[in-house]
C-alpha positions in Angstrom: 30.7 -20.8 -17.5 29.3 -18.9 -14.6 26.2 -16.7 -14.6 26.8 -13.2 -13.2 25.1 -12.8 -9.9 22.2 -10.4 -9.9 22.2 -8.1 -7.0 19.0 -6.6 -5.6 20.1 -3.0 -5.0 18.8 0.5 -5.6 19.9 2.0 -8.9 22.3 5.0 -8.8 22.0 5.7 -12.5 18.4 5.1 -13.3 16.4 6.8 -10.5 13.8 9.5 -10.1 13.4 9.6 -6.3 15.4 6.9 -4.6 16.3 4.4 -7.3 14.0 1.6 -5.9 12.0 1.1 -9.1 15.2 1.4 -11.2 16.9 -1.3 -9.0 13.9 -3.6 -9.3 13.9 -3.1 -13.1 17.6 -3.9 -13.3 17.2 -7.0 -11.2 14.2 -8.3 -13.2 15.7 -7.2 -16.6 12.7 -4.9 -17.3 12.4 -1.4 -18.4 12.4 1.0 -15.4 9.5 3.0 -16.8 7.4 -0.1 -16.8 8.1 -0.8 -13.2 7.4 2.9 -12.3 4.1 2.7 -14.2 3.1 -0.5 -12.4 3.9 1.2 -9.1 1.9 4.3 -9.8 -1.1 2.2 -11.0 -0.8 0.0 -7.9 -1.0 3.1 -5.7 -4.5 3.7 -7.1 -5.5 0.4 -5.5 -5.9 -0.1 -1.7 -2.9 -1.5 0.0 0.4 -0.6 1.6 2.3 0.1 -1.6 3.8 3.4 -0.5 4.9 2.0 2.8 6.6 -0.9 1.0 8.4 1.6 -1.2 9.7 3.4 1.8 10.8 0.2 3.5 12.6 -0.9 0.3 14.2 2.6 0.2 15.6 2.0 3.7 16.6 -1.7 3.3 17.9 -1.9 -0.3 21.6 -1.1 -0.5 22.9 1.3 -3.1 24.6 -0.2 -6.1 
């Protein structure tokens, strides 16, 4: 019995902007809205969250 391989890729079906949060949610098995909410809340804190999102947008392949 083999476990299906999870692929870290942008979502093409569950996306608002680029599908990054949707892809992360699919990979982790979470609800995409929870990942989006965590991202928005994290943007209120100091740090490079927006830059990380842009880098993931460029580096994550489409599903």
